[in-house]
C-alpha positions in Angstrom: -23.5 -11.5 -24.8 -26.7 -12.1 -22.9 -29.6 -9.9 -21.6 -30.9 -10.0 -18.0 -33.6 -8.2 -16.1 -33.3 -5.7 -13.3 -34.4 -8.4 -10.9 -31.6 -10.6 -11.9 -29.1 -7.8 -11.6 -30.4 -6.9 -8.1 -30.0 -10.5 -7.0 -26.4 -10.5 -8.1 -25.4 -7.3 -6.3 -25.1 -8.8 -2.8 -22.7 -11.5 -4.0 -20.5 -9.6 -6.4 -17.9 -6.9 -6.0 -18.5 -3.6 -7.8 -16.9 -3.7 -11.3 -15.5 -7.2 -10.9 -15.3 -9.1 -14.2 -17.1 -12.4 -14.5 -15.2 -15.5 -13.4 -12.5 -16.4 -16.0 -12.1 -12.8 -17.2 -9.6 -10.1 -16.4 -9.3 -6.4 -17.2 -6.0 -5.0 -18.6 -4.9 -1.4 -18.7 -2.2 1.2 -18.0 -1.1 4.1 -15.9 0.1 6.5 -18.6 2.4 9.5 -18.0 0.0 12.4 -18.6 2.1 15.2 -17.2 3.3 17.8 -19.7 6.3 16.6 -21.7 9.7 17.5 -20.3 13.2 16.5 -21.4 15.9 15.3 -18.9 19.1 14.5 -20.7 18.2 12.0 -23.4 14.9 11.1 -21.8 11.5 12.7 -22.6 9.0 12.3 -19.7 5.3 12.8 -19.9 3.1 13.9 -22.8 1.1 10.6 -23.0 -2.6 10.0 -22.8 -5.1 7.1 -22.6 -6.1 7.7 -26.3 -2.4 7.5 -27.4 -1.9 4.3 -25.4 -4.9 2.7 -27.2 -3.5 3.9 -30.6 -0.1 2.3 -29.9 -1.6 -1.0 -28.7 -4.4 -1.1 -31.3 -6.8 -2.2 -28.6 -9.2 -0.5 -26.1 -7.7 -0.8 -22.6 -10.4 -1.6 -20.0 -8.9 0.6 -17.3 -6.8 3.7 -17.0 -5.0 4.8 -13.9 -4.9 8.5 -12.9 -3.9 10.3 -9.7 -4.6 13.4 -7.7 -3.8 14.7 -4.2 -5.8 15.5 -1.1 -5.9 18.3 -0.3 -5.6 19.4 -3.9 -2.2 21.0 -4.6 -3.9 23.9 -6.5 -5.9 27.0 -5.9 -9.5 26.3 -5.0 -10.4 28.5 -8.1 -8.4 26.2 -10.4 -10.1 22.9 -10.8 -7.7 21.4 -13.3 -6.5 18.7 -11.0 -10.1 17.6 -10.3 -11.2 17.6 -14.0 -8.0 16.3 -15.6 -8.5 12.6 -14.8 -12.0 12.5 -16.2 -11.2 14.7 -19.2 -8.3 12.5 -20.2 -10.2 9.3 -20.1 -13.3 10.9 -21.7 -11.1 11.8 -24.7 -10.9 8.1 -25.5 -14.4 8.5 -26.9 -13.4 10.7 -29.8 -9.6 10.3 -30.1 -7.7 8.4 -32.7 -8.7 9.7 -36.1 -9.6 7.8 -39.3 -6.3 5.9 -39.3 -7.4 3.9 -36.4 -11.2 3.9 -36.9 -11.4 0.3 -38.1 -9.0 -1.0 -35.3 -10.4 0.6 -32.2 -13.6 2.0 -30.9 -13.4 5.6 -29.7 -16.6 5.6 -27.6 -15.4 3.5 -24.8 -16.3 2.7 -21.2 -12.8 2.2 -19.6 -12.8 2.3 -15.8 -11.2 5.3 -14.2 -8.8 3.9 -11.5 -8.1 7.0 -9.4 -5.3 7.1 -6.8 -5.6 9.7 -4.1 -2.3 10.6 -2.5 -2.3 12.5 0.8 -0.5 15.7 0.1 3.3 15.3 0.6 4.1 18.9 1.7 3.8 18.3 5.5 5.7 16.0 7.9 2.5 14.2 8.5 0.2 14.2 5.4 -2.9 13.2 7.2 -3.0 16.4 9.3 -3.7 18.4 6.1 -6.9 16.6 5.2 -10.0 18.5 6.3 -13.6 17.5 6.3 -14.1 20.0 3.4 -11.4 18.2 1.4 -13.1 14.9 1.9 -16.5 16.3 1.0 -15.1 17.9 -2.2 -13.7 14.5 -3.2 -17.0 12.9 -2.5 -18.9 15.4 -4.7 -16.3 15.0 -7.5 -16.8 11.2 -7.5 -20.6 11.6 -7.3 -20.6 13.6 -10.5 -18.1 11.4 -12.4 -20.2 8.3 -11.7 -23.6 9.8 -12.1 -25.3 8.2 -15.1 -26.9 11.5 -16.0 -23.5 13.0 -16.3 -20.4 11.1 -17.5 -21.5 7.8 -15.9 -17.9 6.6 -15.6 -17.0 3.7 -13.4 -14.5 4.6 -10.7 -12.2 2.6 -8.6 -10.5 4.6 -5.8 -7.1 3.8 -4.3 -6.4 5.9 -1.2 -2.9 6.2 0.2 -1.2 3.5 -1.8 1.9 1.6 -0.6 1.1 2.8 2.9 3.3 0.0 4.4 6.4 1.6 2.7 8.6 4.4 4.1 8.9 6.5 0.9 5.7 8.6 1.5 5.2 10.9 4.5 2.0 9.1 5.2 3.7 5.7 5.2 4.1 3.2 8.1 1.5 4.9 10.3 -1.1 2.1 10.3 -3.5 3.4 13.0 -3.8 6.8 11.3 -4.0 5.2 7.9 -6.9 3.0 8.9 -8.8 5.9 10.4 -8.4 8.1 7.3 -9.3 5.2 4.9 -12.5 4.6 6.8 -13.3 8.3 6.9 -13.0 8.7 3.1 -15.0 5.6 2.4 -17.8 6.6 4.7 -18.0 10.1 3.3 -18.0 9.0 -0.3 -20.6 6.3 0.2 -22.9 8.9 1.7 -22.8 10.6 -1.7 -22.6 7.7 -4.2 -22.6 3.9 -4.2 -20.9 3.8 -7.5 -17.3 3.9 -6.4 -15.3 0.7 -5.7 -12.6 1.1 -3.0 -9.2 -0.4 -3.4 -6.9 -1.2 -0.5 -3.4 -1.5 -2.0 -0.2 -2.0 0.0 3.2 -2.5 -1.6 4.3 -6.1 -2.1 6.1 -7.4 1.0 9.5 -7.9 -0.6 12.2 -6.6 1.8 9.7 -5.3 4.3 9.9 -3.1 6.4 12.1 -1.4 3.7 14.5 0.1 6.3 11.8 1.4 8.5 10.6 5.0 9.2 8.4 4.4 12.2 7.1 7.7 13.6 5.1 7.6 16.9 6.0 4.8 19.3 2.3 3.7 19.2 2.7 3.0 15.5 5.9 1.0 16.1 3.9 -1.1 18.6 1.2 -1.8 16.0 3.8 -2.8 13.4 5.5 -5.3 15.8 2.9 -7.9 15.0 4.7 -10.8 16.5 5.5 -8.8 19.7 9.2 -9.6 19.8 10.2 -6.0 20.3 11.5 -5.5 16.8 9.9 -4.5 13.5 11.5 -6.7 10.8 10.7 -9.2 8.1 9.2 -11.5 10.6 6.3 -9.1 11.1 3.1 -9.0 9.0 3.6 -6.3 6.4 -0.2 -6.0 5.7 -2.5 -6.6 8.7 -1.8 -3.5 10.7 -3.1 -1.4 7.7 -6.2 -3.5 7.0 -9.3 -1.2 7.4 -11.8 -4.1 7.5 -13.6 -6.0 4.8 -16.6 -3.8 5.0 -14.5 -0.8 3.8 -12.8 -2.6 1.0 -14.1 -3.7 -2.4 -10.9 -4.7 -4.1 -7.4 -5.6 -2.8 -4.4 -4.5 -4.7 -0.7 -4.4 -4.7 2.3 -2.7 -6.4 4.6 -5.2 -8.0 7.7 -4.6 -10.1 10.6 -6.5 -11.6 13.8 -4.3 -11.8 16.3 -7.0 -12.3 17.9 -9.9 -10.4 18.7 -8.7 -6.9 21.6 -11.1 -6.8 23.5 -8.9 -9.2 23.7 -6.0 -6.7 22.0 -2.8 -5.9 20.7 -0.9 -7.7 19.6 -3.6 -10.2 20.4 -2.9 -13.8 21.1 -6.3 -15.3 18.2 -6.3 -17.8 17.4 -9.9 -17.1 14.2 -11.9 -17.7 11.5 -11.9 -15.2 11.2 -15.4 -13.5 8.2 -17.3 -14.8 6.8 -17.7 -11.2 7.6 -14.1 -10.2 4.0 -13.0 -9.7 3.3 -16.0 -7.5 6.5 -15.4 -5.4 5.5 -11.8 -4.8 1.9 -12.4 -3.7 2.4 -15.7 -1.8 6.0 -15.5 -0.5 9.5 -16.3 -1.6 12.9 -16.6 0.1 14.5 -15.4 -3.1 12.4 -12.2 -3.3 12.6 -11.8 0.5 8.8 -12.0 0.8 7.8 -13.8 4.1 5.7 -16.8 3.1 4.0 -16.6 6.5 2.0 -13.7 5.1 0.7 -14.7 1.7 -1.1 -11.7 0.4 -3.4 -13.4 -2.1 -4.5 -16.1 0.5 -4.9 -13.6 3.4 -7.0 -11.1 1.5 -8.2 -12.1 -1.9 -9.2 -15.6 -0.9 -10.1 -15.1 2.8 -12.4 -12.1 2.1 -13.4 -13.1 -1.4 -12.1 -9.8 -2.8 -10.9 -9.4 -6.4 -7.3 -8.5 -6.7 -5.8 -5.8 -8.9 -2.2 -5.1 -9.8 -2.7 -1.4 -9.1 0.6 -0.6 -10.7 3.4 -2.8 -11.9 5.8 -3.7 -14.7 9.3 -4.8 -15.7 12.0 -2.1 -15.9 14.4 -1.9 -18.8 17.5 -0.2 -17.5 18.8 2.6 -19.7 21.3 4.8 -17.9 23.1 5.1 -14.6 23.4 8.5 -13.0 26.9 9.9 -13.7 27.2 8.4 -17.2 25.8 9.1 -20.6 26.6 5.6 -21.9 23.7 3.2 -22.3 23.7 0.3 -19.9 24.1 -3.2 -21.5 20.9 -4.4 -23.0 21.7 -8.0 -22.1 18.4 -10.0 -22.6 16.9 -6.9 -24.4 13.7 -4.9 -23.7 11.3 -7.3 -25.3 12.5 -10.3 -23.3 12.7 -8.4 -20.0 9.1 -7.0 -20.3 7.4 -9.8 -22.1 8.6 -12.3 -19.5 6.9 -10.1 -16.8 3.5 -9.9 -18.4 3.6 -13.5 -19.4 4.1 -14.4 -15.7 0.4 -13.5 -15.2 -1.2 -13.3 -18.6 -1.7 -17.0 -19.1 -4.5 -19.6 -18.5 -2.6 -21.5 -15.9 -2.2 -18.4 -13.8 -5.8 -17.5 -14.1 -6.8 -20.9 -12.9 -4.4 -20.9 -9.9 -5.3 -17.3 -8.9 -8.9 -16.8 -10.0 -9.4 -13.7 -7.9 -6.7 -11.8 -9.7 -8.9 -9.8 -12.0 -7.2 -6.6 -13.1 -3.6 -5.7 -14.2 -2.4 -2.1 -14.7 1.0 -1.5 -16.3 3.1 1.4 -15.1 3.5 3.1 -18.5 6.3 5.5 -17.4 9.9 6.2 -17.5 11.7 6.9 -14.2 15.0 8.8 -13.9 17.6 8.0 -11.3 15.7 5.4 -9.3 17.2 3.7 -6.3 20.1 6.0 -5.7 22.7 5.3 -3.0 23.4 8.5 -1.0 21.9 10.5 -3.7 24.1 9.1 -6.5 24.2 6.3 -9.1 20.4 6.0 -9.6 19.1 4.1 -12.6 17.0 5.5 -15.4 14.4 2.9 -16.3 11.8 2.4 -19.0 8.6 0.6 -17.8 6.6 1.4 -21.0 5.4 -1.6 -23.1 3.8 0.2 -26.0 6.5 2.6 -27.2 9.0 0.1 -28.8 7.2 -1.4 -31.8 8.5 -5.0 -31.2 7.4 -4.9 -27.5 3.9 -3.4 -28.4 3.4 -6.0 -31.1 4.3 -8.9 -28.8 2.0 -7.5 -26.1 -0.9 -7.2 -28.5 -0.3 -10.7 -29.8 -0.2 -12.2 -26.3 -3.4 -10.3 -25.3 -5.2 -11.3 -28.4 -4.3 -14.9 -27.9 -6.2 -14.9 -24.6 -9.4 -14.2 -26.6 -12.5 -13.6 -24.5 -10.6 -13.9 -21.3 -9.8 -10.1 -21.6 -12.6 -7.7 -21.0 -11.8 -4.7 -23.2 -13.5 -1.3 -23.1 -16.4 -1.1 -25.5 -19.2 1.2 -26.5 -22.3 1.9 -24.5 -25.2 4.3 -24.6 -25.5 7.5 -22.5 -27.4 7.2 -19.3 -26.4 3.6 -18.6 -26.2 2.9 -14.9 -23.4 0.5 -14.0 -24.8 -0.1 -10.5 -28.2 -1.4 -11.6 -27.6 -2.5 -15.1 -30.4 -0.3 -16.4 -30.8 3.0 -18.4 -29.7 4.3 -21.7 -32.8 3.2 -23.5 -32.3 -0.5 -22.8 -35.9 -0.9 -21.7 -35.1 -2.3 -18.3 -32.5 -4.8 -19.5 -28.8 -4.4 -20.2 -26.0 -6.3 -21.9 -24.0 -7.9 -19.1 -20.5 -9.2 -19.0 -19.4 -8.4 -15.4 -20.3 -10.3 -12.3 -22.2 -7.5 -10.7 -24.4 -6.7 -13.7 -22.2 -4.0 -15.3 -22.2 -4.4 -19.1 -20.1 -3.4 -22.0 -22.1 -0.2 -22.7 -20.3 3.1 -22.7 -21.0 6.3 -20.9 -22.6 9.4 -22.3 -20.5 12.3 -23.6 -21.3 14.7 -20.8 -18.6 15.5 -18.3 -18.9 16.5 -14.7 -19.7 20.1 -14.3 -18.3 22.6 -11.8 -19.8 25.6 -10.0 -18.5 29.1 -9.7 -17.6 28.5 -6.1 -14.9 26.0 -7.0 -16.7 22.9 -5.8 -18.2 20.3 -8.0 -21.9 20.8 -8.5 -23.7 18.2 -6.5 -26.4 16.2 -8.3 -29.5 15.8 -6.3 -30.1 12.6 -8.4 -27.0 11.1 -6.7 -28.4 11.6 -3.3 -31.9 10.4 -4.3 -30.6 7.3 -5.9 -28.1 6.6 -3.1 -30.9 6.7 -0.6 -33.0 4.3 -2.6 -30.3 1.9 -3.4 -29.3 1.9 0.3 -32.6 0.3 1.1 -31.9 -2.5 -1.4 -28.4 -3.1 -0.1 
């Protein structure tokens, strides 16, 4: 731990990405299943929380993934969807109880990684997003990140996996780029404390069968101009909004089993040791075109930190149409530990130094990858529910020592953008490249007005205007 002055922090801002850990460090966290608990056959879905994840792991995750839609899929008089992500992560400050008091801190500064999905109720999701919707989102983020309120760090992922065909907003690169830039511009006008994540799906099996809507989009997707959209085309560049609009690059990356065993995969096999490298740099085995190495093209070329926005190894449980458990084969521990060990190791960190954050998909999914609506697989991606798996994960993470940047306590009023505030007398404890330190936010949450919109803090505008002059 070291202390630096505001002048030193300011000098670092231009060269570092917002909330990027220092070189040689990574952040680890989870996307927990926070929906209300429901039972489907033998499977219970939902009912989880960031606090519960920390309890199971016995460590303070540095980032938690949440999501909401735009427009909000709720009444404008019901702000639950706007407040839920913050409230859930703020609960990590006080959750846990005496049993865990000596093991984990409950006043923590975990990053809120917020995915914004264009609402899926229309044929073209983008048509539903109004200027008012964008402004409401900007105000929401302005309050969440305001040091005088919750002061929470936020990373925003808009329209994830936009190169896939499973969302109504997918495979429309021209429209996607326009909307991404629109959101970034509006939010930056309110707050400079949000890091923007551009996060396509990994390129394996691109273009995923295709779902190209307007002819103009098909033309944009045919990057090699041979008249066909196929695996020879670039799965990423049509969707790139430009380096000036992106702080972090991200990807979704999953191991569901050996594709050679047939579709849908359910063989419960170990993840290959070089799986992560195959997926981000190219592999004939994984059908990832090596002509378009994601890490090289974006993390290295543009000097952007890379985040596994969501990912994990699936342990196959059931196949639709049968109540019998699928063969465990290698077993859940081997299946999932081999996945996280493919990137949680010193050799990987050295080879891919811009890979700075990893978020496990801590969910179960029912009936995935069906064929004609049948024979889908129920899979468990969670790595902290089975005691043996959780113990192995904690052991492997702990063995990495100071390479992992865990959430930790900090004082109310601390400003992650400048590295000041919270009674630090002009200096702050710093562990991240851009001057952000391990000092937690205050207990206050973002407030709301009677009109249904987040109250807009004049301090956000005032500070944004001042910092704009520095930047």
